[in-house]
N, C-alpha and C positions, 0 to 999 in steps of 0.2 A: 504494501499499499504507499502511497505519497504521502509524505508530508506535510498534508493540506488539511484544512479545516473545512467540514462539509458545509457549514451554514457561513461562516465569513470568507471562506475563500481564502484567510493567510498561510502563506507560504514561508520556503526559507528565501533570505533575499541575501545578497553579497555586500561586502563592506571590506575597510580594512581595519585593522588593528596598528595602533603606532607605538615606538618603544620612544621614549624620551630621556634626555639627560640634562643635568645643568640645575642653577639655582634661579627661581623666577626673579624678573627684574624689579618687583615691589619688594623683595625680600633682599635687596642690594647685589644680587647676582648679575650675571651677563645675559640672562635668558634663558628659556628651555627651547633646545635644540631636540628635533626630531632625528633619530638617528638609525631608524629602522622601521620599514613599511612591511605587514604581510598580511596576505590576503584571508578574510575569513568568511564565514556564515553565520548569519544570525538567525538560529531557528525559533519558530514559533512555539508556545507552550500549549503542547497540544495531549488531548486524553482521550482513551478509548472508554465510552462513558455508555451504559445501558439504562433506556428509560422506557417505563412502563406507557405505553400507549392505549389510553382506554378507547378510544373511537374503533380500532382494531381487535383491541383484546387480547394484545401481543407485546414482546418487549421490542423495542426498536435501537440495534447497537449503532452507533455513531462515533466519530473520531471528531473532536470538539477541540477548540480553544478555549481558554478560560474566559475571553470575552464572550464567546457563543453559549457558553452556561449560563451566565449571568442575563444573555438575550432571551434564554429559554425560560427563565426564571421570570420575567419580566413580562414577555409577552405569550407565554404558555406553547408546550410543544405542539399542539396541533397546528396552529399557525403557522409555525416555523416549517413543519412537515407540508403543509398548503403551499407555502411558498417555494419550498424546495423541488417538488412535485412540478408546481408552473414552469419552473426553469429547466425540467427535464431531467432532475435528478432520480435514480432509482433508490429507493429505501427499501 
């Protein structure tokens, strides 16, 4: 399975991590210099979660981000599943 939230669509993004050296100018140094740049991936905060779906009297297993769990708490599971099916996702 991909590392993507089924509700919000969050997925890994690429970025950089910087290695710095030196003393900041406001601490009377000559400034902080970047001595190394490395590629890295920022991964979403994903969970495999089972919800009881009362409309169909069964459990639904979803791969969700933490933000998607809060969205389900706020709007309700049936609303979210209806939107996902309208978008063409199989659940």
